[in-house]
PDB file of N, CA, C and O in Angstrom, chain B, residues numbered from 101:
ATOM      1  N   MET B 101      44.824  22.407  -6.401  1.00  0.00           N
ATOM      2  CA  MET B 101      45.730  22.575  -4.906  1.00  0.00           C
ATOM      3  C   MET B 101      46.333  21.427  -4.435  1.00  0.00           C
ATOM      4  O   MET B 101      45.894  20.277  -4.463  1.00  0.00           O
ATOM      5  N   SER B 102      47.648  21.949  -3.888  1.00  0.00           N
ATOM      6  CA  SER B 102      48.803  20.179  -3.838  1.00  0.00           C
ATOM      7  C   SER B 102      48.121  19.417  -2.937  1.00  0.00           C
ATOM      8  O   SER B 102      47.261  19.785  -2.136  1.00  0.00           O
ATOM      9  N   PHE B 103      48.464  18.578  -3.081  1.00  0.00           N
ATOM     10  CA  PHE B 103      47.959  17.361  -1.518  1.00  0.00           C
ATOM     11  C   PHE B 103      48.610  18.195   0.216  1.00  0.00           C
ATOM     12  O   PHE B 103      48.153  18.195   1.359  1.00  0.00           O
ATOM     13  N   ALA B 104      49.912  18.836  -0.460  1.00  0.00           N
ATOM     14  CA  ALA B 104      50.351  19.163   0.765  1.00  0.00           C
ATOM     15  C   ALA B 104      49.337  20.452   1.100  1.00  0.00           C
ATOM     16  O   ALA B 104      48.918  20.566   2.252  1.00  0.00           O
ATOM     17  N   VAL B 105      48.917  21.505  -0.015  1.00  0.00           N
ATOM     18  CA  VAL B 105      47.743  22.515   0.820  1.00  0.00           C
ATOM     19  C   VAL B 105      46.340  21.810   1.643  1.00  0.00           C
ATOM     20  O   VAL B 105      45.786  22.030   2.720  1.00  0.00           O
ATOM     21  N   ARG B 106      46.152  21.009   0.688  1.00  0.00           N
ATOM     22  CA  ARG B 106      44.672  19.922   1.337  1.00  0.00           C
ATOM     23  C   ARG B 106      45.309  19.773   2.746  1.00  0.00           C
ATOM     24  O   ARG B 106      44.811  20.084   3.828  1.00  0.00           O
ATOM     25  N   ARG B 107      46.584  19.198   2.473  1.00  0.00           N
ATOM     26  CA  ARG B 107      46.299  18.499   4.089  1.00  0.00           C
ATOM     27  C   ARG B 107      46.576  19.482   5.137  1.00  0.00           C
ATOM     28  O   ARG B 107      46.038  19.447   6.244  1.00  0.00           O
ATOM     29  N   GLN B 108      47.640  20.577   4.669  1.00  0.00           N
ATOM     30  CA  GLN B 108      47.305  21.809   5.521  1.00  0.00           C
ATOM     31  C   GLN B 108      46.537  22.820   6.346  1.00  0.00           C
ATOM     32  O   GLN B 108      46.662  23.480   7.377  1.00  0.00           O
ATOM     33  N   VAL B 109      45.747  22.620   5.440  1.00  0.00           N
ATOM     34  CA  VAL B 109      44.221  23.426   5.428  1.00  0.00           C
ATOM     35  C   VAL B 109      43.278  22.049   6.287  1.00  0.00           C
ATOM     36  O   VAL B 109      42.122  22.324   6.610  1.00  0.00           O
ATOM     37  N   ARG B 110      43.743  20.818   6.576  1.00  0.00           N
ATOM     38  CA  ARG B 110      43.105  20.000   6.796  1.00  0.00           C
ATOM     39  C   ARG B 110      43.046  19.909   8.546  1.00  0.00           C
ATOM     40  O   ARG B 110      42.020  19.756   9.209  1.00  0.00           O
ATOM     41  N   ARG B 111      44.394  20.046   9.053  1.00  0.00           N
ATOM     42  CA  ARG B 111      44.800  20.715   9.929  1.00  0.00           C
ATOM     43  C   ARG B 111      44.439  21.368  10.468  1.00  0.00           C
ATOM     44  O   ARG B 111      44.586  20.934  11.611  1.00  0.00           O
ATOM     45  N   THR B 112      43.711  22.806  10.539  1.00  0.00           N
ATOM     46  CA  THR B 112      43.637  24.394  10.992  1.00  0.00           C
ATOM     47  C   THR B 112      42.608  23.987  11.822  1.00  0.00           C
ATOM     48  O   THR B 112      41.877  23.042  11.523  1.00  0.00           O
ATOM     49  N   LEU B 113      42.461  24.823  13.156  1.00  0.00           N
ATOM     50  CA  LEU B 113      41.800  25.308  13.640  1.00  0.00           C
ATOM     51  C   LEU B 113      40.292  25.211  12.788  1.00  0.00           C
ATOM     52  O   LEU B 113      39.739  24.118  12.659  1.00  0.00           O
ATOM     53  N   SER B 114      39.958  25.917  12.473  1.00  0.00           N
ATOM     54  CA  SER B 114      39.211  26.416  11.979  1.00  0.00           C
ATOM     55  C   SER B 114      38.237  25.481  10.877  1.00  0.00           C
ATOM     56  O   SER B 114      37.120  25.884  10.552  1.00  0.00           O
ATOM     57  N   PHE B 115      38.760  24.305  10.399  1.00  0.00           N
ATOM     58  CA  PHE B 115      38.349  23.416   9.873  1.00  0.00           C
ATOM     59  C   PHE B 115      37.923  22.085  10.493  1.00  0.00           C
ATOM     60  O   PHE B 115      37.009  21.285  10.293  1.00  0.00           O
ATOM     61  N   ARG B 116      38.673  22.152  11.097  1.00  0.00           N
ATOM     62  CA  ARG B 116      38.490  21.200  12.365  1.00  0.00           C
ATOM     63  C   ARG B 116      37.325  21.633  12.811  1.00  0.00           C
ATOM     64  O   ARG B 116      36.367  21.094  12.257  1.00  0.00           O
ATOM     65  N   LEU B 117      36.998  22.646  13.851  1.00  0.00           N
ATOM     66  CA  LEU B 117      36.009  23.188  14.141  1.00  0.00           C
ATOM     67  C   LEU B 117      34.116  22.809  13.250  1.00  0.00           C
ATOM     68  O   LEU B 117      33.027  22.279  13.473  1.00  0.00           O
ATOM     69  N   THR B 118      35.046  23.707  12.008  1.00  0.00           N
ATOM     70  CA  THR B 118      33.559  23.748  11.327  1.00  0.00           C
ATOM     71  C   THR B 118      32.577  21.919  10.714  1.00  0.00           C
ATOM     72  O   THR B 118      31.443  21.693  10.293  1.00  0.00           O
ATOM     73  N   LEU B 119      33.925  20.943  11.026  1.00  0.00           N
ATOM     74  CA  LEU B 119      33.851  19.770  10.860  1.00  0.00           C
ATOM     75  C   LEU B 119      33.153  18.705  11.692  1.00  0.00           C
ATOM     76  O   LEU B 119      32.601  17.635  11.435  1.00  0.00           O
ATOM     77  N   TRP B 120      33.415  19.482  12.895  1.00  0.00           N
ATOM     78  CA  TRP B 120      32.637  19.016  14.320  1.00  0.00           C
ATOM     79  C   TRP B 120      30.793  19.443  14.472  1.00  0.00           C
ATOM     80  O   TRP B 120      29.732  18.825  14.563  1.00  0.00           O
ATOM     81  N   TYR B 121      31.302  21.013  14.425  1.00  0.00           N
ATOM     82  CA  TYR B 121      30.056  21.685  14.339  1.00  0.00           C
ATOM     83  C   TYR B 121      28.934  21.132  13.039  1.00  0.00           C
ATOM     84  O   TYR B 121      27.718  21.045  13.207  1.00  0.00           O
ATOM     85  N   SER B 122      29.776  20.740  11.525  1.00  0.00           N
ATOM     86  CA  SER B 122      29.336  19.711  10.850  1.00  0.00           C
ATOM     87  C   SER B 122      27.883  18.560  11.637  1.00  0.00           C
ATOM     88  O   SER B 122      26.721  18.203  11.443  1.00  0.00           O
ATOM     89  N   GLY B 123      28.784  18.437  12.370  1.00  0.00           N
ATOM     90  CA  GLY B 123      28.422  16.758  12.974  1.00  0.00           C
ATOM     91  C   GLY B 123      27.618  16.568  13.804  1.00  0.00           C
ATOM     92  O   GLY B 123      26.936  15.598  14.136  1.00  0.00           O
ATOM     93  N   LEU B 124      27.783  18.050  14.296  1.00  0.00           N
ATOM     94  CA  LEU B 124      26.501  17.865  15.478  1.00  0.00           C
ATOM     95  C   LEU B 124      25.548  18.171  14.749  1.00  0.00           C
ATOM     96  O   LEU B 124      24.742  17.248  14.630  1.00  0.00           O
ATOM     97  N   PHE B 125      25.211  19.397  14.020  1.00  0.00           N
ATOM     98  CA  PHE B 125      24.171  19.896  13.695  1.00  0.00           C
ATOM     99  C   PHE B 125      23.436  18.513  13.309  1.00  0.00           C
ATOM    100  O   PHE B 125      22.396  18.185  13.879  1.00  0.00           O
ATOM    101  N   PHE B 126      24.090  17.652  12.221  1.00  0.00           N
ATOM    102  CA  PHE B 126      23.818  16.827  11.452  1.00  0.00           C
ATOM    103  C   PHE B 126      23.094  15.340  12.350  1.00  0.00           C
ATOM    104  O   PHE B 126      22.244  14.646  11.792  1.00  0.00           O
ATOM    105  N   LEU B 127      23.496  15.092  13.497  1.00  0.00           N
ATOM    106  CA  LEU B 127      23.591  14.532  14.565  1.00  0.00           C
ATOM    107  C   LEU B 127      22.333  15.386  15.379  1.00  0.00           C
ATOM    108  O   LEU B 127      21.450  14.719  14.840  1.00  0.00           O
ATOM    109  N   SER B 128      21.803  16.038  15.979  1.00  0.00           N
ATOM    110  CA  SER B 128      21.197  17.401  16.128  1.00  0.00           C
ATOM    111  C   SER B 128      19.526  17.044  15.299  1.00  0.00           C
ATOM    112  O   SER B 128      18.404  16.748  15.711  1.00  0.00           O
ATOM    113  N   THR B 129      20.048  17.235  14.183  1.00  0.00           N
ATOM    114  CA  THR B 129      18.586  17.135  13.323  1.00  0.00           C
ATOM    115  C   THR B 129      17.728  15.728  13.403  1.00  0.00           C
ATOM    116  O   THR B 129      16.500  15.635  13.420  1.00  0.00           O
ATOM    117  N   VAL B 130      18.904  14.423  13.459  1.00  0.00           N
ATOM    118  CA  VAL B 130      18.720  13.530  13.128  1.00  0.00           C
ATOM    119  C   VAL B 130      17.675  12.727  14.515  1.00  0.00           C
ATOM    120  O   VAL B 130      16.860  11.815  14.376  1.00  0.00           O
ATOM    121  N   ILE B 131      17.997  13.322  15.572  1.00  0.00           N
ATOM    122  CA  ILE B 131      17.610  13.677  17.272  1.00  0.00           C
ATOM    123  C   ILE B 131      16.221  13.633  16.981  1.00  0.00           C
ATOM    124  O   ILE B 131      15.346  12.768  17.034  1.00  0.00           O
ATOM    125  N   LEU B 132      16.309  15.283  16.532  1.00  0.00           N
ATOM    126  CA  LEU B 132      14.865  16.108  16.167  1.00  0.00           C
ATOM    127  C   LEU B 132      14.342  15.503  15.912  1.00  0.00           C
ATOM    128  O   LEU B 132      13.494  15.113  16.715  1.00  0.00           O
ATOM    129  N   PHE B 133      14.433  14.676  14.035  1.00  0.00           N
ATOM    130  CA  PHE B 133      12.971  14.429  13.606  1.00  0.00           C
ATOM    131  C   PHE B 133      13.004  12.822  14.325  1.00  0.00           C
ATOM    132  O   PHE B 133      11.892  12.335  14.119  1.00  0.00           O
ATOM    133  N   GLY B 134      13.590  12.164  14.836  1.00  0.00           N
ATOM    134  CA  GLY B 134      13.055  11.320  15.519  1.00  0.00           C
ATOM    135  C   GLY B 134      12.487  10.973  16.424  1.00  0.00           C
ATOM    136  O   GLY B 134      11.730  10.003  16.386  1.00  0.00           O
ATOM    137  N   VAL B 135      12.761  11.867  17.760  1.00  0.00           N
ATOM    138  CA  VAL B 135      11.857  11.833  18.292  1.00  0.00           C
ATOM    139  C   VAL B 135      10.492  12.782  17.934  1.00  0.00           C
ATOM    140  O   VAL B 135       9.498  12.637  18.645  1.00  0.00           O
ATOM    141  N   THR B 136      10.473  13.756  16.813  1.00  0.00           N
ATOM    142  CA  THR B 136       9.202  14.303  16.254  1.00  0.00           C
ATOM    143  C   THR B 136       8.186  12.829  15.893  1.00  0.00           C
ATOM    144  O   THR B 136       6.977  12.859  16.123  1.00  0.00           O
ATOM    145  N   TYR B 137       8.811  11.689  15.357  1.00  0.00           N
ATOM    146  CA  TYR B 137       8.028  10.973  14.189  1.00  0.00           C
ATOM    147  C   TYR B 137       7.611  10.441  15.919  1.00  0.00           C
ATOM    148  O   TYR B 137       6.425  10.355  16.237  1.00  0.00           O
ATOM    149  N   VAL B 138       8.316  10.236  16.555  1.00  0.00           N
ATOM    150  CA  VAL B 138       7.915   9.241  17.575  1.00  0.00           C
ATOM    151  C   VAL B 138       6.660   9.925  18.615  1.00  0.00           C
ATOM    152  O   VAL B 138       6.500   9.064  19.480  1.00  0.00           O
ATOM    153  N   LEU B 139       6.320  10.341  18.719  1.00  0.00           N
ATOM    154  CA  LEU B 139       5.501  11.856  19.287  1.00  0.00           C
ATOM    155  C   LEU B 139       4.556  11.510  18.515  1.00  0.00           C
ATOM    156  O   LEU B 139       3.655  10.786  18.939  1.00  0.00           O
ATOM    157  N   LEU B 140       4.586  12.085  16.884  1.00  0.00           N
ATOM    158  CA  LEU B 140       3.690  11.800  16.284  1.00  0.00           C
ATOM    159  C   LEU B 140       2.738  10.741  16.441  1.00  0.00           C
ATOM    160  O   LEU B 140       1.594  10.639  16.884  1.00  0.00           O
ATOM    161  N   ALA B 141       3.675   9.917  15.882  1.00  0.00           N
ATOM    162  CA  ALA B 141       3.141   8.430  16.110  1.00  0.00           C
ATOM    163  C   ALA B 141       2.422   7.437  17.343  1.00  0.00           C
ATOM    164  O   ALA B 141       1.643   6.484  17.356  1.00  0.00           O
ATOM    165  N   ARG B 142       3.210   8.302  18.421  1.00  0.00           N
ATOM    166  CA  ARG B 142       1.780   7.763  20.040  1.00  0.00           C
ATOM    167  C   ARG B 142       0.612   8.837  19.941  1.00  0.00           C
ATOM    168  O   ARG B 142      -0.463   8.543  20.465  1.00  0.00           O
ATOM    169  N   SER B 143       0.740   9.939  19.367  1.00  0.00           N
ATOM    170  CA  SER B 143      -0.055  11.058  19.284  1.00  0.00           C
ATOM    171  C   SER B 143      -1.124   9.637  18.544  1.00  0.00           C
ATOM    172  O   SER B 143      -1.734   8.732  19.112  1.00  0.00           O
ATOM    173  N   LEU B 144      -0.967  10.000  16.998  1.00  0.00           N
ATOM    174  CA  LEU B 144      -2.028   8.859  16.331  1.00  0.00           C
ATOM    175  C   LEU B 144      -2.424   7.695  16.881  1.00  0.00           C
ATOM    176  O   LEU B 144      -3.634   7.628  17.094  1.00  0.00           O
ATOM    177  N   GLN B 145      -2.014   7.103  17.067  1.00  0.00           N
ATOM    178  CA  GLN B 145      -1.964   5.462  18.106  1.00  0.00           C
ATOM    179  C   GLN B 145      -3.334   5.796  19.276  1.00  0.00           C
ATOM    180  O   GLN B 145      -4.371   5.149  19.418  1.00  0.00           O
ATOM    181  N   ARG B 146      -2.938   6.867  19.904  1.00  0.00           N
ATOM    182  CA  ARG B 146      -3.923   7.212  20.997  1.00  0.00           C
ATOM    183  C   ARG B 146      -5.259   7.735  19.963  1.00  0.00           C
ATOM    184  O   ARG B 146      -6.425   7.465  20.254  1.00  0.00           O
ATOM    185  N   ARG B 147      -4.965   8.338  19.010  1.00  0.00           N
ATOM    186  CA  ARG B 147      -6.440   8.890  18.741  1.00  0.00           C
ATOM    187  C   ARG B 147      -7.123   8.153  18.222  1.00  0.00           C
ATOM    188  O   ARG B 147      -8.349   8.259  18.213  1.00  0.00           O
ATOM    189  N   ASP B 148      -6.178   6.830  17.424  1.00  0.00           N
ATOM    190  CA  ASP B 148      -7.356   5.959  16.731  1.00  0.00           C
ATOM    191  C   ASP B 148      -8.089   4.717  17.664  1.00  0.00           C
ATOM    192  O   ASP B 148      -9.212   4.218  17.598  1.00  0.00           O
ATOM    193  N   GLN B 149      -7.018   4.479  18.488  1.00  0.00           N
ATOM    194  CA  GLN B 149      -7.765   3.190  19.900  1.00  0.00           C
ATOM    195  C   GLN B 149      -8.783   4.121  20.658  1.00  0.00           C
ATOM    196  O   GLN B 149      -9.598   3.395  21.228  1.00  0.00           O
ATOM    197  N   GLU B 150      -9.146   5.958  20.967  1.00  0.00           N
ATOM    198  CA  GLU B 150      -9.926   6.103  21.230  1.00  0.00           C
ATOM    199  C   GLU B 150     -10.999   6.131  20.638  1.00  0.00           C
ATOM    200  O   GLU B 150     -12.027   5.761  21.204  1.00  0.00           O
ATOM    201  N   GLU B 151     -10.992   6.687  19.055  1.00  0.00           N
ATOM    202  CA  GLU B 151     -12.005   6.362  18.162  1.00  0.00           C
ATOM    203  C   GLU B 151     -12.352   4.832  18.055  1.00  0.00           C
ATOM    204  O   GLU B 151     -13.387   4.658  17.411  1.00  0.00           O
ATOM    205  N   MET B 152     -11.912   3.964  18.398  1.00  0.00           N
ATOM    206  CA  MET B 152     -12.356   2.357  17.997  1.00  0.00           C
ATOM    207  C   MET B 152     -13.039   2.258  19.525  1.00  0.00           C
ATOM    208  O   MET B 152     -14.114   1.691  19.719  1.00  0.00           O
ATOM    209  N   ARG B 153     -12.475   2.713  20.275  1.00  0.00           N
ATOM    210  CA  ARG B 153     -13.315   2.712  21.953  1.00  0.00           C
ATOM    211  C   ARG B 153     -14.495   3.310  22.072  1.00  0.00           C
ATOM    212  O   ARG B 153     -14.978   3.258  23.203  1.00  0.00           O
ATOM    213  N   VAL B 154     -15.275   4.014  21.033  1.00  0.00           N
ATOM    214  CA  VAL B 154     -16.036   5.131  21.166  1.00  0.00           C
ATOM    215  C   VAL B 154     -16.951   3.554  20.262  1.00  0.00           C
ATOM    216  O   VAL B 154     -17.716   2.835  20.905  1.00  0.00           O
ATOM    217  N   ALA B 155     -16.656   3.319  18.819  1.00  0.00           N
ATOM    218  CA  ALA B 155     -17.376   2.785  18.173  1.00  0.00           C
ATOM    219  C   ALA B 155     -18.017   1.243  19.010  1.00  0.00           C
ATOM    220  O   ALA B 155     -19.108   0.717  19.227  1.00  0.00           O
ATOM    221  N   LEU B 156     -16.738   1.009  19.245  1.00  0.00           N
ATOM    222  CA  LEU B 156     -17.387  -0.178  19.754  1.00  0.00           C
ATOM    223  C   LEU B 156     -18.732  -0.015  20.905  1.00  0.00           C
ATOM    224  O   LEU B 156     -19.798  -0.629  20.945  1.00  0.00           O
ATOM    225  N   THR B 157     -18.079   1.289  21.970  1.00  0.00           N
ATOM    226  CA  THR B 157     -18.929   0.798  22.811  1.00  0.00           C
ATOM    227  C   THR B 157     -20.335   1.268  22.200  1.00  0.00           C
ATOM    228  O   THR B 157     -21.407   1.003  22.744  1.00  0.00           O
ATOM    229  N   GLU B 158     -20.211   1.991  21.013  1.00  0.00           N
ATOM    230  CA  GLU B 158     -21.930   2.665  20.425  1.00  0.00           C
ATOM    231  C   GLU B 158     -22.047   0.789  19.627  1.00  0.00           C
ATOM    232  O   GLU B 158     -23.241   0.853  19.333  1.00  0.00           O
ATOM    233  N   TYR B 159     -21.853   0.147  19.416  1.00  0.00           N
ATOM    234  CA  TYR B 159     -22.190  -0.963  18.807  1.00  0.00           C
ATOM    235  C   TYR B 159     -22.320  -2.369  19.785  1.00  0.00           C
ATOM    236  O   TYR B 159     -22.735  -3.397  19.251  1.00  0.00           O
ATOM    237  N   GLN B 160     -21.953  -2.372  21.221  1.00  0.00           N
ATOM    238  CA  GLN B 160     -22.324  -2.105  22.166  1.00  0.00           C
ATOM    239  C   GLN B 160     -22.766  -1.808  22.709  1.00  0.00           C
ATOM    240  O   GLN B 160     -22.762  -2.652  23.605  1.00  0.00           O
ATOM    241  N   GLY B 161     -23.759  -0.457  23.196  1.00  0.00           N
ATOM    242  CA  GLY B 161     -25.333   0.073  22.836  1.00  0.00           C
ATOM    243  C   GLY B 161     -25.990  -0.503  21.935  1.00  0.00           C
ATOM    244  O   GLY B 161     -27.151  -0.728  22.280  1.00  0.00           O
ATOM    245  N   GLY B 162     -25.631  -0.958  20.545  1.00  0.00           N
ATOM    246  CA  GLY B 162     -26.848  -1.048  20.364  1.00  0.00           C
ATOM    247  C   GLY B 162     -27.009  -2.745  20.376  1.00  0.00           C
ATOM    248  O   GLY B 162     -27.996  -3.407  20.696  1.00  0.00           O
ATOM    249  N   TYR B 163     -26.364  -2.964  20.150  1.00  0.00           N
ATOM    250  CA  TYR B 163     -26.565  -5.427  20.391  1.00  0.00           C
ATOM    251  C   TYR B 163     -27.564  -4.883  21.563  1.00  0.00           C
ATOM    252  O   TYR B 163     -28.789  -4.896  21.686  1.00  0.00           O
ATOM    253  N   GLN B 164     -26.496  -4.401  22.363  1.00  0.00           N
ATOM    254  CA  GLN B 164     -27.776  -4.599  24.029  1.00  0.00           C
ATOM    255  C   GLN B 164     -29.154  -3.776  23.655  1.00  0.00           C
ATOM    256  O   GLN B 164     -29.930  -3.942  24.596  1.00  0.00           O
ATOM    257  N   ARG B 165     -29.618  -3.132  22.860  1.00  0.00           N
ATOM    258  CA  ARG B 165     -31.161  -2.487  22.569  1.00  0.00           C
ATOM    259  C   ARG B 165     -31.321  -3.084  21.982  1.00  0.00           C
ATOM    260  O   ARG B 165     -32.341  -3.605  22.433  1.00  0.00           O
ATOM    261  N   GLY B 166     -30.949  -3.879  20.559  1.00  0.00           N
ATOM    262  CA  GLY B 166     -32.026  -4.880  19.444  1.00  0.00           C
ATOM    263  C   GLY B 166     -30.739  -6.185  19.098  1.00  0.00           C
ATOM    264  O   GLY B 166     -31.099  -7.319  18.781  1.00  0.00           O
ATOM    265  N   GLY B 167     -29.730  -5.932  19.179  1.00  0.00           N
ATOM    266  CA  GLY B 167     -28.596  -7.226  19.044  1.00  0.00           C
ATOM    267  C   GLY B 167     -28.012  -6.835  17.781  1.00  0.00           C
ATOM    268  O   GLY B 167     -27.376  -5.793  17.617  1.00  0.00           O
ATOM    269  N   VAL B 168     -28.357  -8.101  16.488  1.00  0.00           N
ATOM    270  CA  VAL B 168     -27.731  -7.946  16.244  1.00  0.00           C
ATOM    271  C   VAL B 168     -27.687  -7.391  14.751  1.00  0.00           C
ATOM    272  O   VAL B 168     -26.823  -7.381  13.875  1.00  0.00           O
ATOM    273  N   THR B 169     -29.189  -6.866  14.860  1.00  0.00           N
ATOM    274  CA  THR B 169     -30.282  -6.379  13.676  1.00  0.00           C
ATOM    275  C   THR B 169     -29.827  -5.172  14.201  1.00  0.00           C
ATOM    276  O   THR B 169     -29.198  -4.549  13.346  1.00  0.00           O
ATOM    277  N   GLU B 170     -29.892  -4.630  15.210  1.00  0.00           N
ATOM    278  CA  GLU B 170     -29.494  -2.960  15.470  1.00  0.00           C
ATOM    279  C   GLU B 170     -28.140  -2.907  15.107  1.00  0.00           C
ATOM    280  O   GLU B 170     -28.055  -2.212  14.094  1.00  0.00           O
ATOM    281  N   ILE B 171     -26.914  -3.367  15.505  1.00  0.00           N
ATOM    282  CA  ILE B 171     -25.852  -3.462  14.729  1.00  0.00           C
ATOM    283  C   ILE B 171     -25.745  -3.115  13.496  1.00  0.00           C
ATOM    284  O   ILE B 171     -25.270  -2.069  13.054  1.00  0.00           O
ATOM    285  N   GLU B 172     -26.350  -4.319  12.725  1.00  0.00           N
ATOM    286  CA  GLU B 172     -26.279  -3.675  11.078  1.00  0.00           C
ATOM    287  C   GLU B 172     -26.986  -2.465  10.705  1.00  0.00           C
ATOM    288  O   GLU B 172     -26.387  -1.518  10.196  1.00  0.00           O
ATOM    289  N   GLN B 173     -28.516  -2.447  10.987  1.00  0.00           N
ATOM    290  CA  GLN B 173     -28.637  -0.885  10.974  1.00  0.00           C
ATOM    291  C   GLN B 173     -27.695   0.059  11.261  1.00  0.00           C
ATOM    292  O   GLN B 173     -27.508   0.609  10.176  1.00  0.00           O
ATOM    293  N   GLU B 174     -26.487   0.947  12.648  1.00  0.00           N
ATOM    294  CA  GLU B 174     -25.738   1.319  12.472  1.00  0.00           C
ATOM    295  C   GLU B 174     -24.512   0.936  11.412  1.00  0.00           C
ATOM    296  O   GLU B 174     -23.599   1.566  10.879  1.00  0.00           O
ATOM    297  N   VAL B 175     -24.756   0.232  11.404  1.00  0.00           N
ATOM    298  CA  VAL B 175     -23.090   0.051  10.117  1.00  0.00           C
ATOM    299  C   VAL B 175     -23.624   0.599   8.737  1.00  0.00           C
ATOM    300  O   VAL B 175     -22.965   1.336   8.005  1.00  0.00           O
ATOM    301  N   ALA B 176     -25.002   0.110   8.452  1.00  0.00           N
ATOM    302  CA  ALA B 176     -25.605   0.170   7.306  1.00  0.00           C
ATOM    303  C   ALA B 176     -25.450   2.073   7.449  1.00  0.00           C
ATOM    304  O   ALA B 176     -24.439   2.651   7.048  1.00  0.00           O
ATOM    305  N   GLU B 177     -26.261   2.576   7.879  1.00  0.00           N
ATOM    306  CA  GLU B 177     -26.436   3.991   7.871  1.00  0.00           C
ATOM    307  C   GLU B 177     -24.826   4.768   7.761  1.00  0.00           C
ATOM    308  O   GLU B 177     -24.552   5.709   7.015  1.00  0.00           O
ATOM    309  N   LYS B 178     -24.014   4.170   8.596  1.00  0.00           N
ATOM    310  CA  LYS B 178     -22.877   5.051   8.843  1.00  0.00           C
ATOM    311  C   LYS B 178     -21.970   5.008   7.891  1.00  0.00           C
ATOM    312  O   LYS B 178     -20.947   5.691   7.947  1.00  0.00           O
ATOM    313  N   ASN B 179     -22.344   3.909   6.560  1.00  0.00           N
ATOM    314  CA  ASN B 179     -21.670   3.374   5.456  1.00  0.00           C
ATOM    315  C   ASN B 179     -22.526   4.666   4.178  1.00  0.00           C
ATOM    316  O   ASN B 179     -21.898   5.394   3.409  1.00  0.00           O
ATOM    317  N   SER B 180     -23.781   4.610   4.292  1.00  0.00           N
ATOM    318  CA  SER B 180     -24.468   5.653   3.050  1.00  0.00           C
ATOM    319  C   SER B 180     -24.350   7.371   3.584  1.00  0.00           C
ATOM    320  O   SER B 180     -24.775   8.272   2.862  1.00  0.00           O
TER     321      SER B 180
END
């Protein structure tokens, strides 16, 4: 294919539309994956924080019941 033919193809409407739609598709895909990543990361972070709150509440209750020895027993039970 000669240089003149390539240049002519680049000027056609179908080539330019294909290029625009490809760019738009790529940009939309990047945005979609970005939004999905952010939403998933936030969801996992909230879940982790909730699990930590529950564990701390349990340890607080154990401390109030029996002090440090009660917490040590709870941790030993969870790890075994």
